[in-house]
C-alpha positions as CSV (number, residue, x, y, z in Angstrom):
1,M,-25.0,-66.2,-25.0
2,P,-28.5,-65.7,-25.0
3,K,-30.6,-65.6,-27.8
4,K,-33.2,-63.1,-28.3
5,K,-36.9,-64.3,-29.2
6,T,-38.0,-63.6,-32.7
7,G,-41.3,-61.9,-33.8
8,I,-41.1,-59.2,-30.6
9,G,-42.6,-56.0,-31.0
10,M,-42.9,-54.9,-27.6
11,S,-40.2,-53.3,-25.3
12,I,-42.2,-55.3,-22.0
13,T,-44.5,-58.2,-22.1
14,I,-45.8,-58.7,-18.9
15,K,-48.3,-61.9,-18.6
16,N,-50.4,-63.1,-15.4
17,V,-47.5,-62.1,-13.3
18,T,-48.6,-62.8,-9.3
19,K,-46.6,-61.7,-6.5
20,K,-47.1,-62.8,-2.8
21,Y,-44.9,-62.2,0.5
22,G,-46.8,-64.6,2.3
23,E,-50.5,-64.9,2.2
24,Q,-49.9,-61.1,1.3
25,V,-50.8,-60.6,-2.4
26,V,-48.8,-57.3,-3.6
27,L,-49.3,-58.6,-7.3
28,D,-52.3,-59.9,-8.6
29,N,-52.3,-61.7,-12.1
30,V,-51.1,-58.8,-14.0
31,D,-51.2,-58.3,-17.8
32,I,-49.5,-55.3,-19.5
33,S,-47.7,-54.7,-23.0
34,V,-45.5,-51.8,-23.4
35,D,-44.7,-50.6,-27.0
36,K,-41.5,-49.3,-28.4
37,G,-41.1,-45.5,-27.8
38,E,-43.8,-45.1,-25.3
39,V,-44.0,-43.0,-22.0
40,V,-46.3,-44.9,-20.1
41,G,-47.6,-44.0,-16.6
42,F,-48.1,-46.4,-13.9
43,L,-50.5,-44.8,-11.5
44,G,-52.1,-45.1,-7.9
45,P,-52.0,-44.6,-4.1
46,N,-48.5,-45.5,-2.0
47,G,-48.8,-49.1,-1.6
48,A,-50.9,-50.2,-4.7
49,G,-47.9,-52.2,-6.0
50,K,-45.8,-50.2,-8.7
51,S,-42.9,-50.4,-7.0
52,T,-43.1,-54.1,-6.9
53,L,-43.5,-54.3,-10.4
54,M,-40.7,-52.4,-11.7
55,K,-38.3,-53.5,-9.5
56,I,-39.6,-57.2,-11.4
57,I,-39.6,-56.1,-14.8
58,C,-35.7,-54.6,-13.4
59,C,-34.8,-57.8,-12.0
60,Y,-34.6,-57.0,-8.8
61,L,-37.2,-59.4,-8.3
62,E,-38.8,-62.5,-8.9
63,P,-42.4,-63.4,-9.1
64,T,-44.4,-65.5,-7.6
65,S,-45.8,-66.2,-11.0
66,G,-46.2,-65.1,-14.6
67,T,-43.4,-64.3,-17.1
68,V,-41.7,-61.0,-17.8
69,D,-39.7,-60.3,-21.4
70,V,-37.9,-57.0,-21.7
71,C,-37.0,-56.3,-25.2
72,G,-37.5,-60.1,-26.3
73,Y,-35.3,-61.5,-22.9
74,D,-36.6,-63.2,-20.2
75,I,-36.1,-61.5,-16.7
76,L,-35.7,-65.2,-14.9
77,K,-33.6,-67.2,-17.9
78,D,-31.5,-63.8,-19.4
79,P,-31.7,-61.4,-16.2
80,L,-28.4,-60.0,-17.4
81,E,-29.5,-59.1,-20.8
82,V,-31.9,-57.4,-19.7
83,K,-30.5,-55.3,-17.3
84,R,-27.9,-54.1,-20.2
85,R,-31.2,-52.9,-21.7
86,I,-32.8,-50.7,-19.0
87,G,-31.7,-47.7,-17.7
88,Y,-33.3,-47.5,-13.3
89,L,-33.9,-44.8,-11.4
90,Q,-35.4,-45.9,-8.0
91,E,-37.5,-43.5,-5.8
92,S,-34.9,-43.3,-3.2
93,N,-32.0,-41.9,-6.2
94,P,-28.9,-43.9,-4.0
95,L,-25.8,-42.0,-4.7
96,Y,-22.4,-41.4,-3.8
97,V,-23.0,-38.1,-2.3
98,D,-19.2,-37.8,-1.7
99,M,-17.8,-38.1,-5.3
100,Y,-18.1,-35.6,-7.7
101,I,-20.8,-35.6,-10.7
102,S,-18.4,-36.6,-13.7
103,E,-16.4,-39.0,-11.3
104,Y,-19.8,-41.1,-10.1
105,L,-21.1,-40.6,-13.8
106,E,-17.1,-42.5,-14.5
107,F,-17.9,-44.8,-11.9
108,I,-21.2,-45.9,-13.5
109,A,-19.9,-46.6,-17.1
110,R,-17.2,-48.9,-15.9
111,I,-19.7,-51.0,-14.4
112,H,-21.5,-51.4,-17.9
113,D,-18.2,-51.3,-19.0
114,I,-18.4,-48.6,-21.8
115,S,-15.6,-48.0,-24.2
116,D,-15.5,-44.2,-24.4
117,I,-15.9,-43.0,-20.8
118,R,-15.0,-39.9,-20.6
119,Q,-17.3,-38.7,-24.3
120,R,-20.2,-40.8,-23.2
121,V,-20.3,-39.0,-19.9
122,G,-20.1,-35.4,-21.0
123,E,-22.9,-36.7,-23.7
124,V,-25.2,-37.6,-20.4
125,M,-24.4,-34.3,-18.4
126,E,-24.9,-32.1,-21.2
127,L,-28.2,-34.0,-22.1
128,T,-29.2,-34.1,-18.8
129,G,-28.6,-30.4,-18.1
130,L,-25.4,-31.1,-15.5
131,M,-22.8,-29.1,-17.1
132,P,-23.4,-25.6,-15.0
133,E,-22.6,-28.1,-11.7
134,R,-20.3,-30.7,-13.5
135,R,-17.5,-29.3,-10.4
136,K,-20.0,-29.8,-7.7
137,I,-19.5,-32.8,-4.9
138,I,-23.4,-34.2,-5.3
139,R,-23.9,-33.5,-1.4
140,Q,-23.7,-30.1,-2.5
141,L,-26.3,-30.6,-5.2
142,S,-30.2,-29.1,-5.2
143,K,-32.9,-32.2,-5.1
144,G,-33.1,-31.4,-8.6
145,Y,-29.9,-31.5,-9.4
146,K,-29.5,-34.9,-8.1
147,Q,-32.6,-36.2,-9.7
148,R,-30.3,-35.0,-12.8
149,V,-27.8,-36.9,-11.8
150,G,-29.8,-40.0,-11.2
151,L,-31.5,-40.1,-14.7
152,A,-27.9,-39.5,-16.1
153,Q,-26.9,-42.4,-14.4
154,A,-29.3,-44.5,-15.7
155,L,-29.2,-43.1,-19.2
156,I,-25.0,-43.6,-18.9
157,H,-25.3,-46.9,-21.0
158,N,-27.9,-45.7,-23.6
159,P,-30.5,-48.3,-22.9
160,E,-33.7,-49.1,-24.7
161,V,-35.8,-48.9,-22.3
162,L,-35.6,-46.7,-19.2
163,I,-37.7,-47.5,-15.4
164,L,-38.7,-44.6,-13.5
165,D,-39.7,-44.9,-10.1
166,E,-41.6,-41.8,-8.3
167,P,-38.9,-39.6,-10.6
168,T,-40.2,-36.3,-9.0
169,T,-40.5,-36.4,-5.2
170,G,-39.5,-33.9,-2.9
171,L,-39.3,-31.4,-6.2
172,D,-40.5,-28.1,-5.5
173,P,-42.8,-26.5,-8.6
174,S,-39.5,-25.3,-10.8
175,Q,-37.5,-28.6,-10.5
176,L,-41.0,-30.4,-11.2
177,T,-41.3,-28.8,-14.0
178,E,-37.7,-29.5,-15.5
179,I,-37.7,-32.7,-14.5
180,R,-41.1,-33.4,-16.6
181,Q,-40.0,-31.6,-19.4
182,L,-36.9,-33.6,-19.5
183,I,-38.5,-37.1,-19.5
184,K,-41.0,-36.0,-22.1
185,E,-37.3,-35.3,-24.1
186,L,-36.1,-38.6,-23.5
187,G,-39.7,-40.1,-24.3
188,K,-38.8,-39.8,-27.6
189,D,-36.3,-41.5,-28.4
190,K,-36.9,-44.8,-25.5
191,T,-39.6,-46.6,-24.1
192,V,-40.2,-45.1,-20.8
193,V,-41.9,-46.3,-17.7
194,L,-42.6,-44.0,-14.6
195,S,-44.6,-44.5,-11.9
196,T,-46.0,-41.7,-9.4
197,H,-49.2,-41.4,-7.2
198,I,-49.3,-37.7,-8.6
199,M,-51.9,-37.3,-10.9
200,Q,-50.9,-33.9,-13.2
201,E,-47.4,-36.4,-13.4
202,V,-49.2,-38.3,-15.6
203,E,-50.9,-35.7,-17.7
204,A,-48.0,-34.0,-18.4
205,I,-46.1,-37.1,-19.1
206,C,-47.7,-39.8,-20.6
207,D,-49.3,-41.2,-23.5
208,R,-50.7,-43.8,-21.9
209,V,-52.1,-44.5,-18.0
210,I,-51.7,-47.9,-16.1
211,I,-53.9,-47.7,-12.9
212,I,-52.9,-49.9,-10.6
213,D,-55.0,-50.3,-7.0
214,K,-54.4,-53.1,-4.4
215,G,-52.3,-55.1,-6.9
216,K,-54.9,-55.1,-9.7
217,I,-54.7,-52.9,-12.8
218,I,-58.0,-51.5,-13.2
219,A,-57.8,-49.2,-16.0
220,N,-54.9,-49.0,-19.0
221,D,-55.6,-46.3,-21.9
222,S,-54.2,-43.5,-23.5
223,T,-54.4,-40.6,-21.1
224,E,-56.9,-39.2,-23.5
225,N,-59.3,-42.0,-23.6
226,I,-58.9,-42.4,-19.4
227,M,-60.0,-38.7,-19.5
228,M,-63.1,-39.5,-21.1
229,Y,-63.3,-43.2,-19.2
230,Q,-66.8,-43.0,-17.8
231,S,-66.9,-39.4,-17.5
232,K,-69.3,-36.4,-17.7
233,S,-68.5,-32.6,-18.2
234,L,-69.0,-30.5,-14.7
235,I,-70.6,-27.0,-15.4
236,E,-70.5,-24.8,-11.8
237,V,-74.0,-22.2,-12.2
238,E,-73.6,-19.4,-9.5
239,I,-78.0,-18.8,-8.2
240,K,-78.9,-15.7,-6.3
241,K,-80.3,-15.8,-3.4
242,P,-83.5,-16.6,-2.1
243,C,-84.1,-19.3,-4.7
244,P,-87.8,-20.2,-5.1
245,V,-87.1,-23.7,-4.7
246,K,-83.9,-26.1,-3.8
247,P,-81.5,-25.4,-7.2
248,F,-81.9,-27.9,-9.9
249,T,-83.6,-30.4,-8.3
250,T,-85.7,-31.6,-11.2
251,F,-83.2,-31.2,-13.8
252,S,-81.8,-34.3,-15.8
253,Q,-79.6,-33.9,-18.3
254,G,-77.4,-37.4,-17.8
255,G,-75.8,-36.6,-15.0
256,G,-76.3,-35.4,-11.3
257,V,-76.4,-31.8,-9.4
258,R,-74.8,-31.3,-6.3
259,V,-74.6,-28.2,-4.0
260,I,-71.2,-27.2,-4.1
261,S,-71.8,-23.7,-1.6
262,D,-74.9,-22.6,0.1
263,G,-74.0,-18.9,1.9
264,G,-74.4,-15.4,1.9
265,E,-76.0,-14.5,-1.2
266,S,-75.8,-17.2,-3.7
267,V,-76.1,-20.8,-3.8
268,R,-73.2,-22.7,-6.8
269,V,-74.3,-26.2,-7.2
270,E,-72.1,-29.0,-10.2
271,I,-74.5,-30.4,-12.8
272,S,-72.3,-33.4,-14.7
273,Y,-73.6,-33.9,-18.2
274,N,-72.9,-36.1,-21.0
275,T,-69.6,-34.9,-22.5
276,G,-70.1,-33.7,-26.1
277,E,-73.5,-31.9,-25.2
278,E,-74.2,-28.5,-25.4
279,I,-76.2,-27.8,-22.0
280,R,-76.1,-24.3,-21.1
281,D,-79.5,-23.3,-23.2
282,K,-80.8,-26.0,-21.1
283,I,-79.5,-24.4,-18.4
284,F,-80.8,-21.3,-18.5
285,E,-84.2,-22.3,-19.8
286,Y,-84.7,-24.4,-16.7
287,A,-83.8,-21.4,-14.5
288,I,-85.9,-19.2,-16.1
289,A,-89.1,-21.3,-15.9
290,N,-88.1,-22.2,-12.3
291,H,-87.7,-18.1,-11.4
292,Y,-83.8,-18.8,-10.6
293,I,-81.1,-15.2,-11.0
294,V,-78.3,-16.9,-12.8
295,L,-75.0,-14.9,-11.8
296,S,-73.0,-16.4,-13.8
297,M,-72.0,-20.2,-15.2
298,S,-68.5,-22.4,-15.6
299,K,-67.0,-25.2,-17.1
300,N,-64.9,-27.2,-15.1
301,E,-62.5,-29.2,-16.3
302,R,-62.8,-33.0,-15.4
303,K,-59.5,-33.9,-13.8
304,L,-57.7,-37.3,-13.7
305,E,-58.3,-37.4,-9.9
306,D,-61.4,-37.5,-10.1
307,I,-61.2,-40.5,-12.7
308,F,-58.9,-42.1,-10.6
309,I,-61.1,-41.9,-7.5
310,G,-64.3,-42.7,-9.5
311,L,-62.1,-46.0,-11.1
312,V,-61.5,-47.4,-7.6
313,N,-64.8,-46.7,-6.0
314,K,-66.0,-48.5,-8.7
315,K,-64.3,-51.3,-8.5
316,D,-65.1,-51.4,-4.3
């Protein structure tokens, strides 16, 4: 029996992990720690290295160099102990579609050597909302319910850590809401790591965001802090035409000014400024001094997508 390391306060510890395929570097010296009970999102474009990192954590791939511990066990030295503590839903969500839901989950439960199989299958079906469809063959299920079956098989052995690779791919808006809420509920009792390239996913579910691009970690912070990271607030101003000069060309409040549209009877500009600053009075004063007629003014929320693009562009 492998001996668990002592003094481990993290569910997952990744140190100096690099993965290469020949000369191609897929992961480049990655360092990440995930606390117990955290819901962490790996965010990045397709091909960024998210799925590769998850497969390494789950012992499906070996790193070229570096170490990974899951719940105190090394993925290379104690892979079986690691797998016992992980529930994994991969992106393709492979299922035996000719089996009934309960039949499939009982099969997975036997693989995990669960003692009271029927009781546990009933528990996870209830937890994942599968009971209304319990008499159906898997191929008869909607995409949303198939994802629920995938989550149920990942949960059947009551793992400490859930690894979810693109868990909401291909779902319609209603299904998205249901699966996101389910993942958030699961995060109350388990450590959850999910990968996605959908910005709203991270904002809706995660406590922390790890942004990956071209195999490198370019940001690692709480969702709230990431949203504020080197960002500025935005305010949109609509000005009646004709304008005596080009709108707000000399207006400077720590940010930039760009024209959003210039057609019809008005010009719309977007002004960025330091978060926390009160800027509306200054805009009105500037407009009066320059003989602008302000038709409307509205604050635009900074989106995670803007932050991501800004971070990637800064890195490049």
